[in-house]
Backbone as JSON, one array per atom type, in Angstrom:
{
  "sequence": "MAPEGVRPTIDPAEFIAATYSINDERAAKVNFAGPYLLAHQDLLIKSDSDITKGTDLNGKKLCSVTGSTSAQNVKNDIAPDAQLKQQAGYSECIAALQSGAVDAVTTDDSILAGFAAQDKFKGQFKLAGLKLSNENYGIGVKKGDTADVTKINTALEKMVSSGAWQTAVTKNFGPANYKNEPAPKIGNIVQ",
  "N": [[57.29, 154.32, 64.53], [57.07, 152.42, 67.57], [54.73, 150.36, 68.65], [52.32, 151.28, 71.25], [53.29, 150.69, 74.49], [55.17, 148.95, 74.05], [57.48, 150.3, 73.87], [60.94, 151.14, 74.58], [62.31, 152.46, 77.73], [64.25, 154.64, 77.39], [66.22, 157.27, 76.37], [65.53, 158.4, 73.06], [67.59, 159.69, 71.89], [69.8, 158.22, 72.64], [70.47, 156.05, 71.02], [70.71, 154.05, 68.02], [68.78, 153.59, 65.5], [68.24, 152.33, 62.35], [68.61, 151.27, 59.09], [70.91, 149.55, 60.0], [73.35, 147.63, 59.82], [74.36, 144.96, 61.56], [77.8, 144.32, 62.33], [81.6, 143.62, 62.37], [83.19, 145.74, 62.43], [81.48, 148.23, 63.21], [80.59, 146.81, 65.77], [82.77, 147.0, 67.36], [82.72, 149.57, 67.8], [80.12, 150.28, 68.97], [77.61, 148.94, 71.17], [75.08, 146.31, 70.3], [71.54, 145.8, 70.15], [69.29, 143.42, 69.46], [69.65, 141.28, 66.71], [66.88, 143.16, 64.77], [65.63, 142.74, 62.16], [66.23, 140.54, 59.38], [67.42, 141.2, 56.58], [68.53, 141.31, 52.99], [71.13, 141.72, 50.5], [69.7, 142.86, 47.58], [68.11, 143.15, 44.22], [66.18, 145.94, 42.68], [63.99, 145.99, 40.13], [62.38, 146.81, 37.0], [58.8, 145.99, 36.64], [58.62, 144.33, 34.42], [60.71, 143.34, 33.66], [63.23, 141.28, 32.54], [65.49, 140.43, 34.12], [66.45, 137.78, 36.09], [68.35, 136.42, 37.51], [71.55, 137.18, 39.03], [73.62, 137.27, 37.21], [72.64, 138.06, 35.04], [72.78, 140.81, 34.92], [75.0, 141.38, 33.51], [76.34, 143.5, 31.25], [74.47, 145.17, 31.54], [72.84, 148.1, 32.83], [73.54, 149.2, 36.28], [72.56, 150.68, 39.29], [73.59, 152.43, 42.09], [74.51, 153.87, 45.23], [77.09, 156.48, 45.59], [80.16, 154.95, 46.23], [79.17, 152.55, 47.27], [79.08, 149.45, 48.98], [77.31, 147.62, 48.0], [77.09, 147.64, 45.31], [79.68, 147.44, 44.48], [80.04, 144.59, 45.35], [78.32, 143.21, 43.67], [79.8, 143.79, 41.06], [82.04, 142.71, 41.54], [81.95, 140.11, 42.33], [79.5, 138.68, 40.86], [78.33, 139.95, 38.7], [80.54, 141.0, 36.53], [80.73, 142.44, 34.16], [78.75, 144.33, 34.34], [77.49, 147.56, 34.23], [78.34, 150.15, 35.99], [76.37, 152.7, 37.58], [76.77, 155.21, 39.43], [75.15, 157.21, 41.95], [74.02, 160.08, 44.09], [72.29, 159.35, 45.95], [69.53, 157.2, 47.01], [67.14, 157.69, 45.83], [67.81, 159.12, 43.4], [68.67, 157.05, 42.07], [66.29, 155.52, 41.98], [64.85, 157.09, 40.15], [66.23, 157.08, 37.8], [65.91, 154.16, 37.5], [63.18, 154.14, 36.78], [62.97, 155.97, 34.6], [64.33, 154.72, 32.74], [66.93, 154.67, 32.47], [68.46, 152.96, 33.73], [69.08, 149.75, 34.37], [68.52, 148.22, 36.73], [68.76, 148.65, 40.43], [70.79, 148.44, 43.1], [70.73, 147.49, 46.69], [69.94, 146.96, 50.16], [67.18, 144.66, 50.45], [65.08, 145.58, 51.97], [64.93, 148.29, 52.02], [65.03, 148.8, 49.36], [62.35, 147.56, 48.86], [60.78, 149.66, 50.35], [60.81, 151.56, 48.67], [59.48, 150.8, 46.39], [57.07, 150.16, 47.56], [55.6, 152.57, 47.84], [53.07, 154.82, 47.15], [53.08, 156.21, 44.53], [54.82, 154.68, 42.94], [53.58, 152.17, 42.64], [53.14, 149.23, 41.45], [55.12, 149.49, 39.47], [57.49, 148.34, 39.9], [59.7, 145.6, 40.93], [61.05, 143.63, 43.59], [63.87, 141.36, 43.03], [64.45, 139.17, 44.29], [67.02, 137.7, 45.05], [68.7, 137.7, 47.23], [71.45, 138.25, 47.82], [73.11, 138.75, 49.99], [73.41, 138.56, 53.75], [71.96, 140.8, 55.83], [71.84, 141.66, 59.09], [70.16, 143.63, 60.72], [70.47, 145.96, 63.29], [70.27, 147.83, 66.64], [72.21, 150.2, 67.53], [73.69, 151.06, 70.47], [75.56, 153.08, 72.84], [78.67, 152.22, 73.68], [79.37, 149.39, 75.93], [77.18, 150.11, 77.05], [75.0, 147.87, 78.35], [72.7, 147.97, 80.04], [70.85, 149.48, 78.49], [70.83, 148.02, 76.18], [69.64, 145.44, 76.92], [66.93, 146.73, 77.61], [66.08, 147.43, 75.05], [66.18, 145.03, 73.77], [64.24, 143.32, 75.19], [61.99, 145.0, 74.58], [62.06, 144.57, 71.72], [61.52, 141.88, 71.8], [58.96, 141.63, 72.81], [57.43, 143.04, 70.76], [57.44, 141.22, 68.81], [56.15, 138.84, 70.11], [53.77, 139.99, 70.38], [52.68, 140.37, 68.0], [52.92, 142.82, 66.99], [55.62, 143.39, 65.52], [55.21, 141.94, 63.32], [53.22, 143.4, 62.16], [53.89, 145.58, 61.57], [56.1, 145.41, 59.62], [54.49, 144.19, 57.49], [52.71, 146.3, 57.24], [54.64, 148.48, 56.19], [56.09, 147.42, 54.28], [54.54, 145.55, 52.51], [52.94, 146.33, 50.43], [54.79, 146.25, 48.44], [55.22, 143.63, 47.87], [56.84, 142.13, 49.49], [58.78, 139.72, 50.77], [59.55, 138.91, 53.82], [61.84, 137.7, 55.98], [61.17, 135.51, 58.94], [61.01, 137.14, 62.17], [63.95, 137.76, 63.47], [65.86, 135.83, 66.1], [66.63, 137.32, 69.01], [70.0, 138.15, 69.39], [70.85, 136.17, 67.72], [73.01, 135.92, 64.87], [72.89, 136.0, 61.51], [74.85, 134.51, 59.16]],
  "CA": [[57.35, 154.21, 65.99], [56.81, 151.26, 68.23], [53.31, 150.39, 69.21], [52.14, 151.79, 72.59], [53.42, 149.58, 75.34], [56.69, 148.22, 73.85], [58.47, 151.4, 73.64], [61.83, 151.05, 75.95], [62.17, 153.67, 78.66], [65.4, 155.35, 77.18], [66.08, 158.47, 75.49], [65.83, 158.0, 71.79], [68.79, 160.07, 71.37], [71.0, 157.52, 73.07], [70.55, 154.87, 70.1], [70.51, 154.47, 66.42], [67.63, 152.45, 65.06], [67.94, 152.71, 61.17], [69.1, 150.12, 58.46], [72.2, 149.61, 60.54], [73.81, 146.23, 59.81], [75.6, 144.36, 62.55], [79.26, 143.86, 61.55], [82.66, 143.26, 63.21], [83.5, 147.21, 62.58], [80.52, 148.67, 64.19], [80.44, 146.36, 67.02], [84.05, 147.48, 67.95], [82.38, 151.08, 68.35], [78.83, 150.37, 69.51], [77.0, 147.69, 71.64], [74.02, 146.23, 69.64], [70.51, 145.12, 70.48], [68.7, 142.73, 68.16], [68.94, 142.02, 65.44], [65.42, 143.09, 64.53], [65.3, 142.49, 60.9], [67.1, 140.23, 58.54], [67.37, 141.77, 55.44], [69.4, 140.9, 52.18], [71.09, 142.65, 49.2], [69.05, 142.24, 46.27], [68.05, 144.35, 42.94], [65.06, 146.33, 42.37], [63.95, 146.01, 38.71], [61.13, 147.22, 36.61], [57.89, 144.77, 36.92], [58.17, 143.74, 33.27], [62.35, 143.14, 33.61], [63.52, 139.99, 32.29], [66.37, 139.95, 35.1], [65.67, 136.8, 36.73], [69.62, 136.13, 38.28], [72.62, 138.36, 39.05], [74.56, 137.29, 36.02], [71.75, 138.5, 33.97], [73.03, 142.2, 34.87], [76.32, 141.64, 32.74], [76.0, 144.26, 30.02], [73.17, 146.0, 31.85], [73.21, 149.26, 33.79], [73.28, 148.84, 37.76], [72.77, 151.85, 40.11], [73.92, 152.29, 43.62], [74.7, 155.22, 45.79], [78.58, 156.49, 45.43], [80.82, 154.29, 47.43], [78.12, 151.62, 47.91], [79.52, 147.96, 48.9], [76.2, 146.46, 47.4], [77.13, 147.67, 43.86], [80.82, 146.45, 44.32], [79.75, 143.15, 45.42], [77.89, 142.69, 42.17], [80.61, 143.88, 40.02], [83.27, 141.93, 41.86], [81.34, 138.74, 42.59], [78.28, 138.29, 40.18], [78.25, 140.42, 37.12], [81.95, 141.73, 36.27], [80.49, 143.15, 32.99], [77.51, 145.3, 34.77], [77.83, 148.98, 33.66], [77.87, 150.72, 37.46], [76.09, 153.91, 37.52], [76.59, 155.76, 40.72], [74.16, 158.55, 42.11], [74.28, 160.58, 45.43], [71.08, 158.92, 46.82], [68.98, 156.14, 46.25], [66.1, 158.69, 45.07], [68.25, 159.49, 42.06], [68.4, 155.96, 41.2], [64.91, 155.11, 41.61], [64.23, 157.86, 39.04], [66.91, 156.41, 36.64], [65.24, 153.03, 37.03], [62.05, 154.77, 36.46], [63.03, 156.54, 33.34], [64.78, 153.5, 31.83], [68.48, 155.09, 32.21], [69.22, 152.31, 34.36], [68.2, 148.4, 34.5], [68.37, 147.52, 37.93], [69.07, 149.5, 41.53], [70.64, 147.59, 44.15], [71.2, 147.8, 48.03], [69.33, 146.06, 51.0], [65.94, 144.69, 49.96], [64.11, 146.23, 52.65], [65.16, 149.5, 51.5], [64.3, 148.65, 48.08], [60.84, 147.55, 49.24], [60.25, 150.69, 50.94], [60.75, 152.78, 47.7], [58.49, 149.93, 45.89], [55.48, 150.46, 48.31], [55.34, 153.86, 47.76], [51.69, 154.81, 46.05], [53.63, 156.8, 43.33], [55.59, 153.53, 41.95], [52.86, 151.13, 42.74], [53.04, 148.12, 40.19], [56.3, 149.83, 38.5], [58.94, 147.83, 40.27], [59.66, 144.6, 41.72], [62.26, 142.79, 44.16], [64.5, 140.31, 42.16], [64.7, 138.14, 45.53], [68.33, 137.02, 44.88], [69.2, 137.25, 48.76], [72.89, 138.28, 47.73], [73.97, 138.87, 51.14], [72.63, 138.76, 54.79], [72.2, 141.94, 56.81], [71.3, 141.48, 60.29], [69.82, 145.02, 61.29], [70.6, 146.01, 64.99], [70.01, 149.09, 67.14], [73.35, 150.65, 68.34], [73.93, 152.05, 71.77], [76.84, 153.58, 73.42], [79.71, 150.84, 73.96], [79.62, 149.14, 77.36], [75.57, 150.25, 77.47], [74.54, 146.78, 78.24], [71.28, 148.14, 80.25], [69.8, 149.57, 77.45], [70.5, 146.85, 75.19], [68.74, 144.57, 77.64], [65.76, 147.08, 77.57], [65.57, 147.37, 73.7], [65.82, 143.51, 73.34], [62.98, 143.03, 75.98], [60.94, 145.61, 73.72], [61.78, 143.81, 70.54], [60.59, 140.62, 71.92], [57.48, 141.8, 73.1], [56.93, 143.26, 69.62], [57.38, 139.81, 67.86], [55.26, 138.33, 70.65], [52.27, 140.32, 70.42], [52.42, 140.36, 66.51], [53.16, 144.23, 66.45], [56.72, 143.38, 64.51], [54.81, 141.41, 61.62], [52.04, 144.31, 61.55], [54.81, 147.0, 61.25], [56.68, 144.85, 58.47], [53.52, 144.23, 56.57], [52.41, 147.68, 56.75], [55.69, 149.15, 55.55], [56.76, 146.52, 53.09], [53.66, 144.61, 52.12], [52.59, 146.85, 48.97], [55.93, 145.77, 47.56], [55.2, 142.16, 47.79], [58.27, 141.96, 50.32], [58.63, 138.28, 51.49], [60.49, 138.86, 54.91], [62.31, 136.6, 56.67], [60.66, 135.6, 60.27], [61.62, 137.63, 63.08], [65.15, 137.1, 64.02], [66.04, 135.69, 67.39], [67.76, 138.27, 69.6], [71.45, 137.71, 69.69], [71.06, 135.15, 66.4], [73.42, 136.77, 63.73], [72.89, 135.12, 60.42], [75.98, 135.0, 58.11]],
  "C": [[56.64, 152.82, 66.43], [55.49, 151.47, 68.93], [53.17, 150.88, 70.77], [52.5, 150.52, 73.41], [54.6, 148.83, 75.11], [57.84, 149.22, 73.5], [59.71, 151.1, 75.04], [61.91, 152.51, 76.42], [63.85, 154.06, 78.54], [65.17, 156.16, 76.26], [66.43, 158.21, 73.94], [67.02, 158.47, 71.25], [70.21, 159.31, 71.72], [71.0, 156.09, 72.27], [70.19, 155.05, 68.82], [69.82, 153.29, 65.91], [67.43, 153.0, 63.68], [68.18, 151.25, 60.55], [70.5, 150.06, 58.98], [72.5, 148.24, 60.62], [74.73, 145.86, 61.08], [76.73, 143.94, 61.98], [80.35, 143.96, 62.46], [83.06, 145.23, 63.48], [82.75, 148.14, 63.32], [80.54, 148.23, 65.42], [81.58, 146.67, 67.85], [83.53, 148.89, 68.45], [81.13, 151.07, 69.39], [78.43, 149.11, 70.44], [75.52, 147.6, 70.58], [72.7, 145.39, 70.32], [70.09, 144.48, 69.34], [69.57, 141.46, 67.93], [67.38, 142.09, 65.5], [64.84, 142.71, 63.35], [66.44, 141.69, 60.28], [66.78, 140.65, 57.01], [68.59, 140.92, 54.41], [69.52, 141.76, 51.05], [70.43, 141.91, 48.34], [68.97, 143.58, 45.15], [66.55, 144.6, 42.99], [65.12, 146.51, 40.89], [62.47, 146.48, 38.33], [60.2, 145.91, 36.52], [57.95, 144.09, 35.73], [59.74, 143.25, 32.93], [62.3, 141.61, 33.64], [65.03, 139.43, 33.2], [66.08, 138.77, 36.04], [66.99, 136.21, 37.84], [70.56, 137.19, 38.16], [73.51, 138.36, 37.71], [73.79, 138.14, 34.74], [72.29, 140.23, 33.85], [74.31, 142.33, 34.17], [75.79, 142.32, 31.49], [74.97, 145.18, 30.37], [73.77, 147.04, 32.84], [72.68, 149.18, 35.19], [73.52, 150.15, 38.34], [72.84, 151.54, 41.32], [74.25, 153.84, 43.92], [76.61, 155.36, 45.64], [79.14, 155.75, 46.53], [80.16, 153.14, 47.99], [78.88, 150.16, 47.77], [78.69, 147.11, 48.05], [76.78, 146.47, 46.03], [78.73, 147.05, 43.48], [80.89, 145.21, 44.38], [79.13, 142.54, 44.23], [78.96, 142.52, 41.25], [82.03, 142.75, 40.36], [82.89, 140.22, 41.92], [80.29, 137.89, 41.42], [78.25, 138.44, 38.85], [79.26, 141.38, 36.86], [81.4, 142.79, 35.1], [79.19, 144.21, 33.19], [78.29, 146.68, 34.62], [77.37, 149.81, 35.25], [77.94, 152.3, 37.1], [75.9, 154.29, 39.08], [75.95, 157.16, 41.12], [74.41, 158.91, 43.73], [73.18, 160.02, 46.83], [70.35, 157.74, 46.12], [67.59, 156.55, 45.42], [66.35, 158.69, 43.66], [68.28, 158.38, 41.44], [67.22, 155.07, 40.87], [64.4, 155.82, 40.53], [65.16, 157.5, 37.71], [66.18, 155.21, 36.37], [64.06, 153.21, 36.41], [61.86, 155.12, 34.87], [63.79, 155.6, 32.4], [66.58, 153.65, 31.8], [69.21, 153.9, 32.93], [68.38, 150.84, 34.65], [67.77, 147.86, 35.86], [68.97, 148.66, 39.33], [69.57, 148.07, 42.78], [71.26, 148.04, 45.48], [70.28, 146.57, 48.76], [67.9, 145.89, 50.46], [64.86, 145.34, 50.79], [64.01, 147.79, 52.49], [64.48, 149.93, 50.19], [62.82, 148.6, 47.97], [60.18, 148.77, 49.37], [60.01, 151.54, 49.64], [59.37, 151.97, 46.77], [57.31, 150.25, 46.12], [55.18, 151.67, 48.11], [54.14, 154.2, 46.69], [52.46, 155.39, 44.82], [54.37, 155.76, 42.46], [54.95, 152.28, 42.11], [52.73, 150.36, 41.34], [54.34, 148.44, 39.05], [57.46, 149.0, 38.5], [58.73, 146.35, 41.01], [61.03, 144.31, 42.54], [62.78, 141.6, 43.19], [64.37, 139.04, 43.04], [65.85, 137.31, 45.17], [68.82, 136.68, 46.32], [70.63, 137.34, 48.46], [73.72, 138.19, 48.99], [72.82, 138.99, 52.34], [72.96, 139.93, 55.56], [71.37, 142.01, 57.83], [71.13, 142.88, 60.88], [69.67, 145.09, 62.79], [70.36, 147.39, 65.39], [71.22, 149.19, 67.9], [73.17, 151.45, 69.53], [75.57, 152.2, 72.26], [77.53, 152.38, 74.12], [79.6, 150.86, 75.37], [78.11, 149.49, 77.82], [74.81, 148.82, 77.7], [72.95, 146.95, 79.1], [70.48, 148.4, 79.41], [69.89, 148.79, 76.33], [69.67, 145.99, 75.64], [67.24, 145.4, 77.39], [65.29, 146.97, 76.17], [65.38, 145.94, 73.48], [64.71, 142.98, 73.72], [61.82, 143.53, 74.93], [60.63, 144.9, 72.4], [61.07, 142.49, 70.88], [59.25, 140.6, 72.24], [56.76, 142.25, 72.08], [56.53, 142.09, 68.77], [56.22, 139.16, 68.64], [53.86, 138.78, 70.4], [52.0, 140.8, 68.99], [52.6, 142.04, 66.19], [54.67, 144.2, 65.22], [55.96, 143.12, 63.42], [53.82, 142.57, 61.13], [52.98, 145.45, 60.93], [55.41, 146.48, 59.9], [55.75, 144.97, 57.39], [52.9, 145.48, 56.05], [53.29, 148.55, 55.99], [56.2, 148.68, 54.26], [55.72, 145.82, 52.31], [53.11, 145.18, 50.78], [53.73, 146.51, 48.03], [56.06, 144.31, 47.26], [56.62, 141.51, 48.49], [58.16, 140.74, 51.16], [59.9, 138.32, 52.64], [60.84, 137.81, 55.56], [61.46, 136.57, 58.27], [61.36, 136.82, 61.14], [62.96, 137.19, 63.48], [65.06, 136.94, 65.51], [67.03, 136.67, 67.81], [69.08, 137.56, 69.91], [72.0, 136.54, 68.52], [71.38, 136.01, 65.27], [73.72, 135.83, 62.6], [74.04, 135.51, 59.42], [75.49, 134.73, 56.82]]
}
């Protein structure tokens, strides 16, 4: 939830706020406010793992959700000999990592940090910090709805200037030692 005083005055049913990367395919269907966070594809590994670069995954077991582009990116571009294990959800991948059934889990670092920050996993996992892609998270609104985009962007700018943005990032990801990028400039998409 946004801090008091920075909530846009639009119905929450009118927008999508999630780990929703801005890309051309989605932008053809919705308008985007933001971006509000620059995330990166990364790996979650055990705290004592010796994986330090993507090619270290060759011959190792990599988990992601079924149909994930993150896992395919690793297999196609970084570690073609990684053994891909697909699960229905990231919770299953995290359980497999915890048990030692896989060596790494891949998706956006913000999602991985969210798992690592949970009390039940404290100290067990770490992010590899590889920044394998740029994921500009935006807030989707109905195509053509520029008024709500403006309201949301204003609220985002207020969150950043008041310090509420950094407070929220630190509160939600800090326990995972997540090294976030600075708040992105509204409208600036990092390729």
